[in-house]
PyMOL Python script that loads the backbone (N, CA, C, O; Angstrom):
from pymol import cmd

cmd.read_pdbstr("""\
ATOM      1  N   MET A   1      24.998  14.914   1.424  1.00  0.00           N
ATOM      2  CA  MET A   1      24.217  13.735   1.736  1.00  0.00           C
ATOM      3  C   MET A   1      23.556  13.228   0.460  1.00  0.00           C
ATOM      4  O   MET A   1      22.937  13.997  -0.275  1.00  0.00           O
ATOM      5  N   GLU A   2      23.690  11.962   0.209  1.00  0.00           N
ATOM      6  CA  GLU A   2      23.152  11.349  -0.991  1.00  0.00           C
ATOM      7  C   GLU A   2      21.796  10.720  -0.688  1.00  0.00           C
ATOM      8  O   GLU A   2      21.663   9.956   0.269  1.00  0.00           O
ATOM      9  N   ASN A   3      20.792  11.039  -1.502  1.00  0.00           N
ATOM     10  CA  ASN A   3      19.474  10.427  -1.358  1.00  0.00           C
ATOM     11  C   ASN A   3      19.481   9.065  -2.037  1.00  0.00           C
ATOM     12  O   ASN A   3      19.956   8.931  -3.164  1.00  0.00           O
ATOM     13  N   LYS A   4      18.956   8.059  -1.352  1.00  0.00           N
ATOM     14  CA  LYS A   4      18.898   6.714  -1.900  1.00  0.00           C
ATOM     15  C   LYS A   4      17.475   6.200  -1.816  1.00  0.00           C
ATOM     16  O   LYS A   4      16.728   6.531  -0.895  1.00  0.00           O
ATOM     17  N   SER A   5      17.117   5.390  -2.789  1.00  0.00           N
ATOM     18  CA  SER A   5      15.801   4.785  -2.828  1.00  0.00           C
ATOM     19  C   SER A   5      15.944   3.331  -3.232  1.00  0.00           C
ATOM     20  O   SER A   5      16.716   2.997  -4.131  1.00  0.00           O
ATOM     21  N   ILE A   6      15.193   2.466  -2.558  1.00  0.00           N
ATOM     22  CA  ILE A   6      15.164   1.056  -2.922  1.00  0.00           C
ATOM     23  C   ILE A   6      13.712   0.701  -3.219  1.00  0.00           C
ATOM     24  O   ILE A   6      12.850   0.803  -2.346  1.00  0.00           O
ATOM     25  N   ASP A   7      13.445   0.286  -4.452  1.00  0.00           N
ATOM     26  CA  ASP A   7      12.117  -0.135  -4.875  1.00  0.00           C
ATOM     27  C   ASP A   7      12.227  -1.559  -5.395  1.00  0.00           C
ATOM     28  O   ASP A   7      12.983  -1.833  -6.326  1.00  0.00           O
ATOM     29  N   ILE A   8      11.464  -2.466  -4.785  1.00  0.00           N
ATOM     30  CA  ILE A   8      11.468  -3.866  -5.199  1.00  0.00           C
ATOM     31  C   ILE A   8      10.037  -4.229  -5.577  1.00  0.00           C
ATOM     32  O   ILE A   8       9.133  -4.142  -4.746  1.00  0.00           O
ATOM     33  N   VAL A   9       9.829  -4.632  -6.820  1.00  0.00           N
ATOM     34  CA  VAL A   9       8.502  -4.988  -7.314  1.00  0.00           C
ATOM     35  C   VAL A   9       8.578  -6.371  -7.938  1.00  0.00           C
ATOM     36  O   VAL A   9       9.403  -6.620  -8.817  1.00  0.00           O
ATOM     37  N   THR A  10       7.704  -7.279  -7.473  1.00  0.00           N
ATOM     38  CA  THR A  10       7.652  -8.636  -7.994  1.00  0.00           C
ATOM     39  C   THR A  10       6.210  -8.977  -8.341  1.00  0.00           C
ATOM     40  O   THR A  10       5.305  -8.772  -7.532  1.00  0.00           O
ATOM     41  N   GLN A  11       6.002  -9.494  -9.539  1.00  0.00           N
ATOM     42  CA  GLN A  11       4.673  -9.927  -9.954  1.00  0.00           C
ATOM     43  C   GLN A  11       4.772 -11.312 -10.572  1.00  0.00           C
ATOM     44  O   GLN A  11       5.590 -11.556 -11.459  1.00  0.00           O
ATOM     45  N   ILE A  12       3.927 -12.211 -10.090  1.00  0.00           N
ATOM     46  CA  ILE A  12       3.842 -13.556 -10.652  1.00  0.00           C
ATOM     47  C   ILE A  12       2.369 -13.833 -10.902  1.00  0.00           C
ATOM     48  O   ILE A  12       1.574 -13.880  -9.963  1.00  0.00           O
ATOM     49  N   GLY A  13       2.006 -14.016 -12.157  1.00  0.00           N
ATOM     50  CA  GLY A  13       0.616 -14.278 -12.502  1.00  0.00           C
ATOM     51  C   GLY A  13       0.227 -13.506 -13.745  1.00  0.00           C
ATOM     52  O   GLY A  13       1.078 -12.942 -14.433  1.00  0.00           O
ATOM     53  N   THR A  14      -1.054 -13.486 -14.026  1.00  0.00           N
ATOM     54  CA  THR A  14      -1.584 -12.865 -15.228  1.00  0.00           C
ATOM     55  C   THR A  14      -2.442 -11.661 -14.860  1.00  0.00           C
ATOM     56  O   THR A  14      -3.220 -11.712 -13.908  1.00  0.00           O
ATOM     57  N   GLY A  15      -2.295 -10.573 -15.623  1.00  0.00           N
ATOM     58  CA  GLY A  15      -3.177  -9.422 -15.465  1.00  0.00           C
ATOM     59  C   GLY A  15      -2.943  -8.614 -14.207  1.00  0.00           C
ATOM     60  O   GLY A  15      -3.855  -7.918 -13.762  1.00  0.00           O
ATOM     61  N   ASN A  16      -1.764  -8.673 -13.616  1.00  0.00           N
ATOM     62  CA  ASN A  16      -1.455  -7.896 -12.417  1.00  0.00           C
ATOM     63  C   ASN A  16      -0.994  -6.496 -12.798  1.00  0.00           C
ATOM     64  O   ASN A  16      -0.398  -6.292 -13.855  1.00  0.00           O
ATOM     65  N   LEU A  17      -1.280  -5.528 -11.915  1.00  0.00           N
ATOM     66  CA  LEU A  17      -0.884  -4.143 -12.146  1.00  0.00           C
ATOM     67  C   LEU A  17      -0.364  -3.548 -10.843  1.00  0.00           C
ATOM     68  O   LEU A  17      -1.014  -3.664  -9.804  1.00  0.00           O
ATOM     69  N   ILE A  18       0.798  -2.914 -10.891  1.00  0.00           N
ATOM     70  CA  ILE A  18       1.335  -2.142  -9.774  1.00  0.00           C
ATOM     71  C   ILE A  18       1.710  -0.775 -10.306  1.00  0.00           C
ATOM     72  O   ILE A  18       2.390  -0.662 -11.326  1.00  0.00           O
ATOM     73  N   GLU A  19       1.262   0.276  -9.607  1.00  0.00           N
ATOM     74  CA  GLU A  19       1.624   1.640  -9.965  1.00  0.00           C
ATOM     75  C   GLU A  19       2.128   2.348  -8.717  1.00  0.00           C
ATOM     76  O   GLU A  19       1.435   2.394  -7.700  1.00  0.00           O
ATOM     77  N   VAL A  20       3.338   2.901  -8.794  1.00  0.00           N
ATOM     78  CA  VAL A  20       3.934   3.610  -7.664  1.00  0.00           C
ATOM     79  C   VAL A  20       4.300   5.018  -8.104  1.00  0.00           C
ATOM     80  O   VAL A  20       5.010   5.210  -9.091  1.00  0.00           O
ATOM     81  N   ILE A  21       3.805   5.997  -7.359  1.00  0.00           N
ATOM     82  CA  ILE A  21       4.175   7.397  -7.543  1.00  0.00           C
ATOM     83  C   ILE A  21       4.582   7.897  -6.161  1.00  0.00           C
ATOM     84  O   ILE A  21       3.749   7.968  -5.257  1.00  0.00           O
ATOM     85  N   ASP A  22       5.852   8.241  -5.993  1.00  0.00           N
ATOM     86  CA  ASP A  22       6.362   8.554  -4.660  1.00  0.00           C
ATOM     87  C   ASP A  22       7.222   9.814  -4.701  1.00  0.00           C
ATOM     88  O   ASP A  22       8.284   9.833  -5.324  1.00  0.00           O
ATOM     89  N   LYS A  23       6.751  10.867  -4.027  1.00  0.00           N
ATOM     90  CA  LYS A  23       7.491  12.137  -3.980  1.00  0.00           C
ATOM     91  C   LYS A  23       8.774  12.009  -3.169  1.00  0.00           C
ATOM     92  O   LYS A  23       9.781  12.638  -3.491  1.00  0.00           O
ATOM     93  N   THR A  24       8.738  11.191  -2.111  1.00  0.00           N
ATOM     94  CA  THR A  24       9.887  11.044  -1.223  1.00  0.00           C
ATOM     95  C   THR A  24      10.201   9.559  -1.042  1.00  0.00           C
ATOM     96  O   THR A  24       9.964   9.011   0.035  1.00  0.00           O
ATOM     97  N   PRO A  25      10.728   8.900  -2.070  1.00  0.00           N
ATOM     98  CA  PRO A  25      10.980   7.467  -1.955  1.00  0.00           C
ATOM     99  C   PRO A  25      12.138   7.156  -1.005  1.00  0.00           C
ATOM    100  O   PRO A  25      13.126   7.889  -0.948  1.00  0.00           O
ATOM    101  N   SER A  26      12.000   6.085  -0.284  1.00  0.00           N
ATOM    102  CA  SER A  26      13.064   5.581   0.569  1.00  0.00           C
ATOM    103  C   SER A  26      13.166   4.076   0.350  1.00  0.00           C
ATOM    104  O   SER A  26      14.120   3.593  -0.261  1.00  0.00           O
ATOM    105  N   TYR A  27      12.167   3.332   0.858  1.00  0.00           N
ATOM    106  CA  TYR A  27      12.147   1.880   0.674  1.00  0.00           C
ATOM    107  C   TYR A  27      10.708   1.432   0.499  1.00  0.00           C
ATOM    108  O   TYR A  27       9.851   1.738   1.328  1.00  0.00           O
ATOM    109  N   ILE A  28      10.445   0.714  -0.571  1.00  0.00           N
ATOM    110  CA  ILE A  28       9.142   0.093  -0.757  1.00  0.00           C
ATOM    111  C   ILE A  28       9.338  -1.249  -1.440  1.00  0.00           C
ATOM    112  O   ILE A  28      10.081  -1.364  -2.415  1.00  0.00           O
ATOM    113  N   GLU A  29       8.667  -2.254  -0.921  1.00  0.00           N
ATOM    114  CA  GLU A  29       8.698  -3.586  -1.495  1.00  0.00           C
ATOM    115  C   GLU A  29       7.268  -4.022  -1.755  1.00  0.00           C
ATOM    116  O   GLU A  29       6.458  -4.086  -0.829  1.00  0.00           O
ATOM    117  N   LEU A  30       6.952  -4.322  -3.006  1.00  0.00           N
ATOM    118  CA  LEU A  30       5.615  -4.748  -3.408  1.00  0.00           C
ATOM    119  C   LEU A  30       5.709  -6.084  -4.116  1.00  0.00           C
ATOM    120  O   LEU A  30       6.541  -6.259  -5.006  1.00  0.00           O
ATOM    121  N   SER A  31       4.856  -7.037  -3.728  1.00  0.00           N
ATOM    122  CA  SER A  31       4.818  -8.310  -4.446  1.00  0.00           C
ATOM    123  C   SER A  31       3.374  -8.753  -4.614  1.00  0.00           C
ATOM    124  O   SER A  31       2.549  -8.605  -3.712  1.00  0.00           O
ATOM    125  N   GLN A  32       3.091  -9.295  -5.776  1.00  0.00           N
ATOM    126  CA  GLN A  32       1.769  -9.829  -6.085  1.00  0.00           C
ATOM    127  C   GLN A  32       1.955 -11.213  -6.686  1.00  0.00           C
ATOM    128  O   GLN A  32       2.660 -11.377  -7.682  1.00  0.00           O
ATOM    129  N   THR A  33       1.327 -12.196  -6.082  1.00  0.00           N
ATOM    130  CA  THR A  33       1.337 -13.562  -6.588  1.00  0.00           C
ATOM    131  C   THR A  33      -0.110 -13.974  -6.763  1.00  0.00           C
ATOM    132  O   THR A  33      -0.862 -14.035  -5.790  1.00  0.00           O
ATOM    133  N   GLY A  34      -0.501 -14.254  -7.980  1.00  0.00           N
ATOM    134  CA  GLY A  34      -1.885 -14.586  -8.301  1.00  0.00           C
ATOM    135  C   GLY A  34      -2.265 -13.855  -9.578  1.00  0.00           C
ATOM    136  O   GLY A  34      -1.395 -13.381 -10.308  1.00  0.00           O
ATOM    137  N   ASN A  35      -3.544 -13.765  -9.846  1.00  0.00           N
ATOM    138  CA  ASN A  35      -4.013 -13.172 -11.085  1.00  0.00           C
ATOM    139  C   ASN A  35      -4.935 -11.988 -10.829  1.00  0.00           C
ATOM    140  O   ASN A  35      -5.717 -11.978  -9.879  1.00  0.00           O
ATOM    141  N   PHE A  36      -4.825 -10.997 -11.695  1.00  0.00           N
ATOM    142  CA  PHE A  36      -5.705  -9.828 -11.713  1.00  0.00           C
ATOM    143  C   PHE A  36      -5.719  -9.073 -10.381  1.00  0.00           C
ATOM    144  O   PHE A  36      -6.777  -8.668  -9.899  1.00  0.00           O
ATOM    145  N   ASN A  37      -4.546  -8.891  -9.800  1.00  0.00           N
ATOM    146  CA  ASN A  37      -4.382  -8.066  -8.606  1.00  0.00           C
ATOM    147  C   ASN A  37      -3.960  -6.668  -9.037  1.00  0.00           C
ATOM    148  O   ASN A  37      -3.245  -6.503 -10.025  1.00  0.00           O
ATOM    149  N   THR A  38      -4.409  -5.658  -8.285  1.00  0.00           N
ATOM    150  CA  THR A  38      -4.060  -4.269  -8.572  1.00  0.00           C
ATOM    151  C   THR A  38      -3.579  -3.609  -7.294  1.00  0.00           C
ATOM    152  O   THR A  38      -4.244  -3.696  -6.262  1.00  0.00           O
ATOM    153  N   THR A  39      -2.426  -2.947  -7.352  1.00  0.00           N
ATOM    154  CA  THR A  39      -1.912  -2.179  -6.228  1.00  0.00           C
ATOM    155  C   THR A  39      -1.502  -0.799  -6.715  1.00  0.00           C
ATOM    156  O   THR A  39      -0.683  -0.666  -7.625  1.00  0.00           O
ATOM    157  N   TYR A  40      -2.083   0.231  -6.097  1.00  0.00           N
ATOM    158  CA  TYR A  40      -1.700   1.624  -6.340  1.00  0.00           C
ATOM    159  C   TYR A  40      -1.076   2.155  -5.064  1.00  0.00           C
ATOM    160  O   TYR A  40      -1.666   2.033  -3.991  1.00  0.00           O
ATOM    161  N   PHE A  41       0.098   2.737  -5.164  1.00  0.00           N
ATOM    162  CA  PHE A  41       0.753   3.369  -4.012  1.00  0.00           C
ATOM    163  C   PHE A  41       1.176   4.761  -4.446  1.00  0.00           C
ATOM    164  O   PHE A  41       2.037   4.918  -5.312  1.00  0.00           O
ATOM    165  N   VAL A  42       0.564   5.770  -3.838  1.00  0.00           N
ATOM    166  CA  VAL A  42       0.860   7.159  -4.171  1.00  0.00           C
ATOM    167  C   VAL A  42       1.259   7.869  -2.888  1.00  0.00           C
ATOM    168  O   VAL A  42       0.504   7.871  -1.916  1.00  0.00           O
ATOM    169  N   ASN A  43       2.450   8.476  -2.881  1.00  0.00           N
ATOM    170  CA  ASN A  43       2.899   9.226  -1.715  1.00  0.00           C
ATOM    171  C   ASN A  43       3.229  10.659  -2.138  1.00  0.00           C
ATOM    172  O   ASN A  43       4.333  10.924  -2.615  1.00  0.00           O
ATOM    173  N   PRO A  44       2.266  11.597  -1.963  1.00  0.00           N
ATOM    174  CA  PRO A  44       2.523  12.996  -2.302  1.00  0.00           C
ATOM    175  C   PRO A  44       3.168  13.769  -1.152  1.00  0.00           C
ATOM    176  O   PRO A  44       3.475  14.953  -1.293  1.00  0.00           O
ATOM    177  N   ASN A  45       3.373  13.103  -0.017  1.00  0.00           N
ATOM    178  CA  ASN A  45       3.884  13.754   1.188  1.00  0.00           C
ATOM    179  C   ASN A  45       5.406  13.858   1.182  1.00  0.00           C
ATOM    180  O   ASN A  45       6.084  13.223   0.373  1.00  0.00           O
ATOM    181  N   ASN A  46       5.930  14.672   2.100  1.00  0.00           N
ATOM    182  CA  ASN A  46       7.378  14.798   2.274  1.00  0.00           C
ATOM    183  C   ASN A  46       7.943  13.747   3.217  1.00  0.00           C
ATOM    184  O   ASN A  46       9.157  13.686   3.412  1.00  0.00           O
ATOM    185  N   TYR A  47       7.079  12.909   3.811  1.00  0.00           N
ATOM    186  CA  TYR A  47       7.549  11.860   4.719  1.00  0.00           C
ATOM    187  C   TYR A  47       8.001  10.660   3.884  1.00  0.00           C
ATOM    188  O   TYR A  47       7.231  10.178   3.052  1.00  0.00           O
ATOM    189  N   PRO A  48       9.221  10.167   4.080  1.00  0.00           N
ATOM    190  CA  PRO A  48       9.739   9.065   3.257  1.00  0.00           C
ATOM    191  C   PRO A  48       8.933   7.778   3.414  1.00  0.00           C
ATOM    192  O   PRO A  48       8.439   7.460   4.495  1.00  0.00           O
ATOM    193  N   THR A  49       8.816   7.062   2.330  1.00  0.00           N
ATOM    194  CA  THR A  49       8.123   5.777   2.321  1.00  0.00           C
ATOM    195  C   THR A  49       9.019   4.698   2.903  1.00  0.00           C
ATOM    196  O   THR A  49      10.210   4.634   2.600  1.00  0.00           O
ATOM    197  N   ASN A  50       8.436   3.850   3.743  1.00  0.00           N
ATOM    198  CA  ASN A  50       9.112   2.679   4.277  1.00  0.00           C
ATOM    199  C   ASN A  50       8.033   1.622   4.476  1.00  0.00           C
ATOM    200  O   ASN A  50       7.457   1.519   5.560  1.00  0.00           O
ATOM    201  N   ALA A  51       7.751   0.826   3.425  1.00  0.00           N
ATOM    202  CA  ALA A  51       6.617  -0.095   3.486  1.00  0.00           C
ATOM    203  C   ALA A  51       6.903  -1.376   2.725  1.00  0.00           C
ATOM    204  O   ALA A  51       7.729  -1.417   1.812  1.00  0.00           O
ATOM    205  N   GLU A  52       6.186  -2.428   3.134  1.00  0.00           N
ATOM    206  CA  GLU A  52       6.246  -3.727   2.464  1.00  0.00           C
ATOM    207  C   GLU A  52       4.820  -4.230   2.297  1.00  0.00           C
ATOM    208  O   GLU A  52       4.078  -4.329   3.274  1.00  0.00           O
ATOM    209  N   ILE A  53       4.431  -4.550   1.064  1.00  0.00           N
ATOM    210  CA  ILE A  53       3.078  -5.004   0.773  1.00  0.00           C
ATOM    211  C   ILE A  53       3.173  -6.296  -0.021  1.00  0.00           C
ATOM    212  O   ILE A  53       3.770  -6.328  -1.097  1.00  0.00           O
ATOM    213  N   ASN A  54       2.583  -7.363   0.510  1.00  0.00           N
ATOM    214  CA  ASN A  54       2.605  -8.677  -0.134  1.00  0.00           C
ATOM    215  C   ASN A  54       1.176  -9.151  -0.351  1.00  0.00           C
ATOM    216  O   ASN A  54       0.387  -9.208   0.592  1.00  0.00           O
ATOM    217  N   VAL A  55       0.844  -9.491  -1.587  1.00  0.00           N
ATOM    218  CA  VAL A  55      -0.500  -9.950  -1.935  1.00  0.00           C
ATOM    219  C   VAL A  55      -0.393 -11.337  -2.549  1.00  0.00           C
ATOM    220  O   VAL A  55       0.336 -11.542  -3.519  1.00  0.00           O
ATOM    221  N   ARG A  56      -1.126 -12.289  -1.974  1.00  0.00           N
ATOM    222  CA  ARG A  56      -1.211 -13.645  -2.518  1.00  0.00           C
ATOM    223  C   ARG A  56      -2.687 -13.971  -2.689  1.00  0.00           C
ATOM    224  O   ARG A  56      -3.456 -13.958  -1.728  1.00  0.00           O
ATOM    225  N   GLY A  57      -3.063 -14.259  -3.903  1.00  0.00           N
ATOM    226  CA  GLY A  57      -4.457 -14.538  -4.210  1.00  0.00           C
ATOM    227  C   GLY A  57      -4.806 -13.883  -5.528  1.00  0.00           C
ATOM    228  O   GLY A  57      -3.918 -13.445  -6.260  1.00  0.00           O
ATOM    229  N   SER A  58      -6.079 -13.811  -5.837  1.00  0.00           N
ATOM    230  CA  SER A  58      -6.514 -13.250  -7.107  1.00  0.00           C
ATOM    231  C   SER A  58      -7.640 -12.253  -6.902  1.00  0.00           C
ATOM    232  O   SER A  58      -8.452 -12.386  -5.986  1.00  0.00           O
ATOM    233  N   GLY A  59      -7.673 -11.235  -7.784  1.00  0.00           N
ATOM    234  CA  GLY A  59      -8.752 -10.250  -7.759  1.00  0.00           C
ATOM    235  C   GLY A  59      -8.673  -9.273  -6.602  1.00  0.00           C
ATOM    236  O   GLY A  59      -9.696  -8.704  -6.220  1.00  0.00           O
ATOM    237  N   ASN A  60      -7.503  -9.057  -6.032  1.00  0.00           N
ATOM    238  CA  ASN A  60      -7.349  -8.133  -4.907  1.00  0.00           C
ATOM    239  C   ASN A  60      -7.058  -6.720  -5.415  1.00  0.00           C
ATOM    240  O   ASN A  60      -6.422  -6.538  -6.454  1.00  0.00           O
ATOM    241  N   TYR A  61      -7.535  -5.721  -4.662  1.00  0.00           N
ATOM    242  CA  TYR A  61      -7.353  -4.317  -5.034  1.00  0.00           C
ATOM    243  C   TYR A  61      -6.849  -3.559  -3.812  1.00  0.00           C
ATOM    244  O   TYR A  61      -7.543  -3.493  -2.798  1.00  0.00           O
ATOM    245  N   ILE A  62      -5.648  -2.986  -3.896  1.00  0.00           N
ATOM    246  CA  ILE A  62      -5.043  -2.233  -2.796  1.00  0.00           C
ATOM    247  C   ILE A  62      -4.784  -0.819  -3.293  1.00  0.00           C
ATOM    248  O   ILE A  62      -4.183  -0.634  -4.352  1.00  0.00           O
ATOM    249  N   ASP A  63      -5.235   0.186  -2.536  1.00  0.00           N
ATOM    250  CA  ASP A  63      -5.061   1.591  -2.907  1.00  0.00           C
ATOM    251  C   ASP A  63      -4.549   2.321  -1.666  1.00  0.00           C
ATOM    252  O   ASP A  63      -5.303   2.536  -0.718  1.00  0.00           O
ATOM    253  N   ILE A  64      -3.272   2.700  -1.670  1.00  0.00           N
ATOM    254  CA  ILE A  64      -2.646   3.364  -0.520  1.00  0.00           C
ATOM    255  C   ILE A  64      -2.166   4.738  -0.963  1.00  0.00           C
ATOM    256  O   ILE A  64      -1.479   4.877  -1.975  1.00  0.00           O
ATOM    257  N   THR A  65      -2.540   5.750  -0.187  1.00  0.00           N
ATOM    258  CA  THR A  65      -2.112   7.116  -0.473  1.00  0.00           C
ATOM    259  C   THR A  65      -1.426   7.691   0.759  1.00  0.00           C
ATOM    260  O   THR A  65      -1.982   7.668   1.857  1.00  0.00           O
ATOM    261  N   GLY A  66      -0.225   8.204   0.571  1.00  0.00           N
ATOM    262  CA  GLY A  66       0.488   8.904   1.631  1.00  0.00           C
ATOM    263  C   GLY A  66       1.366   8.019   2.479  1.00  0.00           C
ATOM    264  O   GLY A  66       1.266   6.792   2.461  1.00  0.00           O
ATOM    265  N   SER A  67       2.235   8.686   3.228  1.00  0.00           N
ATOM    266  CA  SER A  67       3.131   8.035   4.158  1.00  0.00           C
ATOM    267  C   SER A  67       3.337   8.995   5.326  1.00  0.00           C
ATOM    268  O   SER A  67       3.484  10.201   5.131  1.00  0.00           O
ATOM    269  N   ASN A  68       3.345   8.448   6.544  1.00  0.00           N
ATOM    270  CA  ASN A  68       3.567   9.279   7.724  1.00  0.00           C
ATOM    271  C   ASN A  68       4.222   8.431   8.813  1.00  0.00           C
ATOM    272  O   ASN A  68       4.587   7.281   8.568  1.00  0.00           O
ATOM    273  N   SER A  69       4.372   8.991  10.008  1.00  0.00           N
ATOM    274  CA  SER A  69       5.056   8.268  11.080  1.00  0.00           C
ATOM    275  C   SER A  69       4.290   7.021  11.517  1.00  0.00           C
ATOM    276  O   SER A  69       4.900   6.063  11.991  1.00  0.00           O
ATOM    277  N   ILE A  70       2.976   7.017  11.366  1.00  0.00           N
ATOM    278  CA  ILE A  70       2.188   5.839  11.740  1.00  0.00           C
ATOM    279  C   ILE A  70       2.428   4.701  10.756  1.00  0.00           C
ATOM    280  O   ILE A  70       2.482   3.540  11.161  1.00  0.00           O
ATOM    281  N   SER A  71       2.573   5.014   9.468  1.00  0.00           N
ATOM    282  CA  SER A  71       2.764   3.969   8.460  1.00  0.00           C
ATOM    283  C   SER A  71       4.234   3.605   8.252  1.00  0.00           C
ATOM    284  O   SER A  71       4.537   2.714   7.458  1.00  0.00           O
ATOM    285  N   ASP A  72       5.145   4.274   8.945  1.00  0.00           N
ATOM    286  CA  ASP A  72       6.572   3.993   8.803  1.00  0.00           C
ATOM    287  C   ASP A  72       6.858   2.558   9.233  1.00  0.00           C
ATOM    288  O   ASP A  72       6.574   2.180  10.370  1.00  0.00           O
ATOM    289  N   GLY A  73       7.418   1.762   8.333  1.00  0.00           N
ATOM    290  CA  GLY A  73       7.711   0.367   8.634  1.00  0.00           C
ATOM    291  C   GLY A  73       6.511  -0.551   8.468  1.00  0.00           C
ATOM    292  O   GLY A  73       6.547  -1.704   8.896  1.00  0.00           O
ATOM    293  N   MET A  74       5.461  -0.054   7.857  1.00  0.00           N
ATOM    294  CA  MET A  74       4.229  -0.808   7.681  1.00  0.00           C
ATOM    295  C   MET A  74       4.466  -2.050   6.823  1.00  0.00           C
ATOM    296  O   MET A  74       5.190  -2.013   5.829  1.00  0.00           O
ATOM    297  N   LYS A  75       3.828  -3.162   7.241  1.00  0.00           N
ATOM    298  CA  LYS A  75       3.839  -4.395   6.462  1.00  0.00           C
ATOM    299  C   LYS A  75       2.399  -4.853   6.314  1.00  0.00           C
ATOM    300  O   LYS A  75       1.677  -5.008   7.299  1.00  0.00           O
ATOM    301  N   ILE A  76       1.990  -5.068   5.069  1.00  0.00           N
ATOM    302  CA  ILE A  76       0.655  -5.580   4.787  1.00  0.00           C
ATOM    303  C   ILE A  76       0.821  -6.914   4.079  1.00  0.00           C
ATOM    304  O   ILE A  76       1.497  -7.002   3.054  1.00  0.00           O
ATOM    305  N   ASN A  77       0.200  -7.953   4.631  1.00  0.00           N
ATOM    306  CA  ASN A  77       0.210  -9.278   4.017  1.00  0.00           C
ATOM    307  C   ASN A  77      -1.227  -9.702   3.779  1.00  0.00           C
ATOM    308  O   ASN A  77      -2.014  -9.802   4.720  1.00  0.00           O
ATOM    309  N   ILE A  78      -1.572  -9.950   2.527  1.00  0.00           N
ATOM    310  CA  ILE A  78      -2.918 -10.381   2.168  1.00  0.00           C
ATOM    311  C   ILE A  78      -2.802 -11.769   1.562  1.00  0.00           C
ATOM    312  O   ILE A  78      -2.068 -11.982   0.597  1.00  0.00           O
ATOM    313  N   ASN A  79      -3.533 -12.707   2.138  1.00  0.00           N
ATOM    314  CA  ASN A  79      -3.596 -14.073   1.635  1.00  0.00           C
ATOM    315  C   ASN A  79      -5.068 -14.414   1.431  1.00  0.00           C
ATOM    316  O   ASN A  79      -5.656 -15.153   2.221  1.00  0.00           O
ATOM    317  N   ALA A  80      -5.660 -13.872   0.370  1.00  0.00           N
ATOM    318  CA  ALA A  80      -7.095 -14.049   0.138  1.00  0.00           C
ATOM    319  C   ALA A  80      -7.405 -13.704  -1.311  1.00  0.00           C
ATOM    320  O   ALA A  80      -6.525 -13.293  -2.068  1.00  0.00           O
ATOM    321  N   ASN A  81      -8.653 -13.875  -1.680  1.00  0.00           N
ATOM    322  CA  ASN A  81      -9.137 -13.503  -3.001  1.00  0.00           C
ATOM    323  C   ASN A  81     -10.179 -12.396  -2.870  1.00  0.00           C
ATOM    324  O   ASN A  81     -10.919 -12.335  -1.888  1.00  0.00           O
ATOM    325  N   ASP A  82     -10.225 -11.526  -3.871  1.00  0.00           N
ATOM    326  CA  ASP A  82     -11.278 -10.515  -3.999  1.00  0.00           C
ATOM    327  C   ASP A  82     -11.393  -9.589  -2.784  1.00  0.00           C
ATOM    328  O   ASP A  82     -12.500  -9.269  -2.349  1.00  0.00           O
ATOM    329  N   MET A  83     -10.262  -9.165  -2.243  1.00  0.00           N
ATOM    330  CA  MET A  83     -10.245  -8.219  -1.122  1.00  0.00           C
ATOM    331  C   MET A  83      -9.981  -6.815  -1.658  1.00  0.00           C
ATOM    332  O   MET A  83      -9.313  -6.650  -2.678  1.00  0.00           O
ATOM    333  N   THR A  84     -10.511  -5.800  -0.962  1.00  0.00           N
ATOM    334  CA  THR A  84     -10.264  -4.404  -1.302  1.00  0.00           C
ATOM    335  C   THR A  84      -9.772  -3.687  -0.055  1.00  0.00           C
ATOM    336  O   THR A  84     -10.385  -3.790   1.007  1.00  0.00           O
ATOM    337  N   ILE A  85      -8.666  -2.961  -0.183  1.00  0.00           N
ATOM    338  CA  ILE A  85      -8.133  -2.166   0.931  1.00  0.00           C
ATOM    339  C   ILE A  85      -7.867  -0.760   0.440  1.00  0.00           C
ATOM    340  O   ILE A  85      -7.156  -0.562  -0.546  1.00  0.00           O
ATOM    341  N   PHE A  86      -8.442   0.227   1.133  1.00  0.00           N
ATOM    342  CA  PHE A  86      -8.152   1.644   0.914  1.00  0.00           C
ATOM    343  C   PHE A  86      -7.467   2.168   2.158  1.00  0.00           C
ATOM    344  O   PHE A  86      -8.005   2.017   3.255  1.00  0.00           O
ATOM    345  N   MET A  87      -6.294   2.780   2.027  1.00  0.00           N
ATOM    346  CA  MET A  87      -5.577   3.331   3.174  1.00  0.00           C
ATOM    347  C   MET A  87      -5.134   4.740   2.828  1.00  0.00           C
ATOM    348  O   MET A  87      -4.549   4.978   1.772  1.00  0.00           O
ATOM    349  N   ARG A  88      -5.419   5.680   3.735  1.00  0.00           N
ATOM    350  CA  ARG A  88      -5.015   7.074   3.544  1.00  0.00           C
ATOM    351  C   ARG A  88      -4.164   7.504   4.732  1.00  0.00           C
ATOM    352  O   ARG A  88      -4.594   7.391   5.880  1.00  0.00           O
ATOM    353  N   ASN A  89      -2.957   7.997   4.458  1.00  0.00           N
ATOM    354  CA  ASN A  89      -2.019   8.455   5.483  1.00  0.00           C
ATOM    355  C   ASN A  89      -1.666   9.915   5.174  1.00  0.00           C
ATOM    356  O   ASN A  89      -0.848  10.184   4.294  1.00  0.00           O
ATOM    357  N   TYR A  90      -2.271  10.836   5.883  1.00  0.00           N
ATOM    358  CA  TYR A  90      -1.989  12.259   5.652  1.00  0.00           C
ATOM    359  C   TYR A  90      -1.342  12.868   6.858  1.00  0.00           C
ATOM    360  O   TYR A  90      -1.029  14.059   6.855  1.00  0.00           O
TER     361      TYR A  90
END
""", "prot")
cmd.dss("prot")
cmd.show_as("cartoon", "prot")
cmd.util.cbc("prot")
cmd.orient("prot")
């Protein structure tokens, strides 16, 4: 059996940062449109990642740790400025 991973990262704007550390990658799509957005996605778990995160606006901060059956297929869409989201999936 061959392990496959699909990672799609799109950034449009100035000063954006995306950091992904995934022990069990499967599918993750991250996009940031705007300026000075930060997204951290860390999955130290054995549960495969299957997520889509879209950020439109400026000054947003997203920090997601872990992946589990509840977050499987998760889609986060942010259309705002200066929002902060912390999500922990253990």
